[in-house]
SEMI-891461 format. One record per residue: residue in one letter; z, x, y of N, C-alpha, C in turn. Coordinates in pm, 1 decimal, always signed. Atoms other than C-alpha are relative to their C-alpha. Last residue first. Layout:
<recs>
 res      npz      npx      npy     capz     capx     capy      cpz      cpx      cpy
   a        Z        X        Y        Z        X        Y        Z        X        Y
...
</recs>
This chain:
<recs>
 res      npz      npx      npy     capz     capx     capy      cpz      cpx      cpy
   x    +47.2   -163.4    +13.7  +9260.4 +18182.1  +8452.1    +36.6    +60.2    -42.1
   x   -113.4    -39.7     +0.8  +9323.6 +17737.8  +8465.8    -87.5   +200.4    -61.2
   x    +30.5   -134.4    +95.4  +9068.0 +17534.9  +8590.0    +82.0   +117.0    -24.6
   x    -37.1   -143.5    -52.0  +9184.2 +17188.3  +8720.1    -18.3   +142.0   -113.2
   x   -103.8    -62.1    +37.4  +9060.6 +16880.4  +8583.5     -8.9   +166.5    +26.7
   x     +2.3    -49.1    +61.3  +8879.2 +16640.0  +8868.8   +109.0   +125.4    -85.7
   x     -0.8    +28.8   +151.6  +9014.1 +16375.4  +8935.5    -71.5   +116.6    -91.4
   x   -157.8    +56.5    +36.6  +9121.4 +16452.1  +9289.2     +2.4    +15.5   -155.7
   x    -14.4   -144.6    +36.3  +8736.8 +16650.0  +9326.9   +177.5     +2.2     -2.5
   x    +26.7    -90.8   +117.5  +8614.0 +16345.2  +9232.4    +44.9   +101.1    +29.4
   x    -14.3    +88.5   +174.7  +8786.3 +16074.9  +9459.1    -60.8   +171.6   -105.2
   x   -115.9    -39.2    +56.2  +8722.8 +16360.0  +9777.0   +108.2    -71.4   -130.5
   x    -47.7    -59.4    +52.8  +8398.3 +16300.7  +9725.3   +138.8   +112.9    -30.1
   x     -7.8    -27.8   +157.0  +8402.0 +15992.2  +9686.7     -4.2   +135.6     -7.6
   x   -129.8    +67.9    +51.4  +8599.9 +15934.8 +10037.3    -56.0    +12.1   -145.2
   x    -85.4    -85.3    -53.9  +8313.7 +16207.1 +10202.9   +125.1    -48.7   -119.6
   x    +69.8    -96.5   +102.9  +8030.5 +15963.0 +10076.4   +146.6    +86.6    +13.8
   x    +16.9    +44.3   +132.3  +8197.1 +15662.3 +10191.8    -23.9   +154.4    -59.9
   x   -135.5    +18.5    +41.7  +8275.4 +15825.2 +10593.4    +11.3    -11.9   -193.4
   x    -48.9   -144.8    +26.9  +7909.5 +15947.9 +10567.3   +119.7    +41.1    -57.0
   x    +80.1   -108.0   +135.3  +7773.9 +15632.9 +10472.1    +55.9    +97.9     -6.7
   x    -65.8    +41.1    +87.3  +8009.9 +15474.5 +10744.4   -106.9    +67.5   -128.8
   x   -141.4    -35.7    +14.4  +7876.1 +15737.1 +11011.2    +65.6    -32.6   -124.8
   x     -4.1   -151.3    +73.4  +7496.8 +15649.8 +10923.2   +113.7    +45.6     -6.6
   x    -18.0     +1.2   +108.4  +7565.4 +15253.7 +10957.2    +11.4   +201.3    -94.2
   x   -102.4    -52.9    +50.4  +7714.2 +15341.2 +11275.4     +2.8    -25.1   -141.7
   x    -42.1   -154.7    -25.5  +7366.2 +15392.7 +11422.2   +131.4    +38.3    -73.9
   x   +119.5    -86.9    +52.3  +7188.7 +15054.2 +11279.3    +74.2   +194.3    -16.1
   x    -48.4     +2.0   +166.7  +7521.4 +14884.6 +11407.8    -85.5    +84.6    -85.0
   x   -139.4    -97.8    +17.1  +7427.0 +15030.7 +11771.1    +30.3    -51.0   -169.8
   x     +7.9   -123.1    -10.4  +7071.2 +14889.1 +11728.9   +115.8    +97.6    -28.7
   x    +86.6     -1.4   +116.2  +7116.2 +14534.2 +11609.2    +15.6   +151.9    +16.8
   x    -80.7    +13.2   +111.1  +7405.4 +14517.6 +11863.9    -37.9    +38.0    -99.8
   x   -107.0   -149.0    -54.8  +7161.7 +14657.0 +12203.5    +80.3    -32.1   -153.4
   x   +135.1   -176.5    +10.1  +6910.4 +14382.3 +12024.9    +80.7    +99.0     -4.5
   x    +39.0     -0.2   +179.8  +7151.8 +14083.9 +12008.7    -38.3   +159.0    -48.2
   x   -120.3    -30.6    +46.0  +7273.7 +14159.4 +12366.7    +27.6    +17.0   -164.3
   x    -27.4   -141.7    +12.7  +6917.8 +14167.0 +12471.3   +129.6    +36.4    -28.7
   x    +55.0    -59.8   +129.0  +6818.6 +13833.8 +12284.4    +20.0   +140.2    +69.6
   x    -29.8    +42.5   +136.7  +6995.6 +13609.5 +12536.2    +10.2   +131.5   -144.9
   x   -145.1    +35.8    +22.6  +7006.6 +13724.2 +12871.9    +83.8    -44.0   -108.9
   x    -82.0    -61.8    +35.3  +6688.3 +13884.1 +12811.7   +142.2    -37.0    +16.5
   x     -5.9    -98.5   +107.9  +6527.5 +13621.3 +12699.9    +75.2    +83.6     +0.0
   x    -78.4    +64.0   +175.2  +6674.1 +13414.4 +12968.8     -3.9    +51.2   -102.8
   x   -131.7    +39.2    -44.8  +6576.4 +13581.3 +13267.5    +90.4     -1.3   -132.0
   x    -32.7   -150.9     -5.2  +6210.9 +13654.3 +13155.0   +142.4    +33.4    -59.0
   x     +5.9    -66.4   +134.4  +6191.8 +13315.3 +13124.9     -2.3    +78.3    -30.8
   x   -140.7    +35.8    +25.1  +6336.4 +13302.8 +13519.1    -39.6    -39.9   -167.8
   x   -113.1   -124.4     +6.5  +6063.4 +13545.5 +13572.6   +106.6    -61.0    -71.0
   x    -32.3   -111.5   +104.9  +5802.0 +13325.5 +13388.0   +106.7   +106.5    +59.2
   x     -2.9     -4.9   +136.2  +5858.1 +13065.5 +13606.4    +37.7    +81.3   -141.8
   x   -164.8    -99.3    +89.4  +5921.5 +13207.2 +13931.6    -29.0    -89.4   -132.5
   x    +51.5    -45.2   +157.0  +5591.3 +13069.7 +14109.2    +85.1    +72.8   -131.9
   x     -9.9    +87.4    -18.1  +5769.0 +12975.7 +14462.0    -69.3    -76.6   -147.8
   x   +112.8    -38.2    -14.3  +6011.8 +13259.0 +14406.2    -74.0   -134.6    -51.6
   x    +50.4    -22.0   -155.0  +6346.3 +13195.9 +14476.1   -152.5    +36.1     +5.6
   x    -78.7   +149.1    -79.9  +6480.1 +13056.9 +14146.8   -118.0    +24.1   +133.9
   x    +98.7    +37.4    +47.7  +6261.5 +13396.4 +13934.8    +21.0   -168.9    +96.1
   x   +104.0    -24.1    -56.8  +6441.0 +13634.4 +14161.5   -131.8   -122.4    -14.0
   x    +18.6    -11.5   -130.0  +6769.0 +13484.6 +14067.5   -127.2     -3.0    +50.8
   x     -8.6   +146.2    -81.1  +6665.7 +13410.7 +13712.2    +18.8    -11.1   +126.4
   x   +131.4    +24.7     -0.4  +6554.3 +13818.4 +13682.5    +29.5   -136.5    +67.3
   x    +51.9    -27.4   -115.9  +6887.5 +13904.1 +13839.4   -171.6    -79.8    -34.5
   x     -3.0    +61.9   -108.5  +7068.4 +13729.7 +13613.0    -96.1     +2.2   +111.7
   x    +31.8   +129.1    +19.7  +6899.0 +13865.4 +13313.8    +41.0   -103.8    +96.9
   x   +163.6    +39.0     +3.1  +6939.0 +14219.3 +13421.9    -69.9   -130.9    -55.7
   x    +14.4    -51.6   -243.6  +7303.0 +14161.4 +13537.6   -178.3    +16.3    -10.6
   x    -47.2   +119.0    -61.1  +7382.7 +14038.8 +13153.7    -83.1    -27.2   +172.7
   x    +94.7   +162.4    +75.0  +7142.8 +14290.2 +12952.8    +11.3    -87.8   +101.3
   x    +89.3    +12.7    -53.6  +7335.3 +14564.1 +13170.0   -136.8   -142.6     -2.6
   x    -59.0    +49.8   -182.5  +7658.2 +14436.3 +13109.1   -105.1    +55.4    +43.8
   x     -4.2   +117.7    -45.1  +7558.7 +14477.5 +12738.8    +14.1    -73.2   +143.3
   x   +118.4    +48.1    -12.8  +7436.4 +14781.1 +12750.2    -26.8   -103.0    -28.9
   x    +46.8     -5.9   -132.4  +7772.1 +14890.9 +12896.5   -188.0    -55.0    -29.7
   x    -39.8    +98.7   -159.0  +7938.7 +14710.5 +12612.3    -98.7    +51.1   +127.9
   x    -13.7   +130.4    +13.0  +7747.6 +14897.6 +12327.8    +16.7   -118.5   +107.5
   x   +122.6    -43.2    -55.2  +7727.8 +15276.5 +12483.2    -66.7   -160.5    -19.5
   x    +21.6    -26.5   -127.2  +8119.4 +15225.8 +12462.8   -120.0     +3.1    +42.1
   x    -12.8   +164.6    -23.7  +8062.4 +15104.7 +12093.3    -15.4     -0.9   +150.3
   x   +109.5   +100.6    +11.8  +7805.5 +15383.6 +12035.3    +73.3    -79.5    +70.5
   x   +101.5    -45.8   -156.6  +8104.9 +15688.9 +12185.7   -132.8   -125.1    -32.3
   x    -85.6    +98.2   -144.1  +8372.3 +15513.7 +11987.6   -112.8     +3.3   +103.5
   x    -40.9   +158.8    +49.0  +8163.9 +15587.5 +11651.5    +27.0    -63.7   +124.5
   x   +120.9   +144.1    -53.5  +8054.4 +15871.3 +11801.2    +10.8    -79.9    -27.5
   x    -71.7    -16.5   -158.2  +8388.4 +16118.2 +11826.5   -122.7   -104.6    +29.4
   x    +97.3    -31.9    -38.9  +8359.9 +16220.9 +11397.9    +34.3   -138.3   +128.5
   x    -27.8   +140.5    -89.8  +8637.7 +16370.3 +11284.3    -86.5    -76.9    +71.0
   x    -20.7    +41.2    +80.7  +8534.8 +16658.9 +11039.8    +34.3   -198.7    +32.8
   x   +121.0   +124.3    +22.5  +8369.9 +16849.0 +11307.0    +69.0    -80.7   -134.4
   x   +125.4     +1.8   +109.8  +8651.5 +17118.8 +11246.2   -148.1    -82.8     -6.4
   x    +29.9   -173.8    -68.0  +8853.1 +17096.3 +11588.6   -106.5    +16.1   -151.3
   x    +53.9    +19.8    -79.2  +8891.5 +16717.0 +11478.3    -98.4   +146.8    +73.8
   x   +162.6    +30.4    +52.2  +8972.8 +16816.1 +11122.2    -63.9    -64.8   +122.9
   x    +41.5    -91.6    +36.6  +9287.9 +17023.1 +11307.9   -184.7    -48.0    -60.3
   x    +51.0    -46.3   -101.9  +9373.4 +16744.3 +11552.5    -79.5   +142.0    -76.0
</recs>
């Protein structure tokens, strides 16, 4: 709890995972809506194509974006581990 209050524990990676799933749901719904609109129109081919692109490439794009955000937090965690390892192996100064 002390690390959380001192901002040493990050909550943003969990929030990024939630944002990923919300983005996937939005992409799937938007893709289905575009396909439905395209099917109900006389010349709805472009809408069907847009719907398929959103349905398949949308979640992939959201995943890539979220992974890029997570990389920053992984870099922070790794640097913190390196810092602690260096501090543990440093000879203690005697006064």
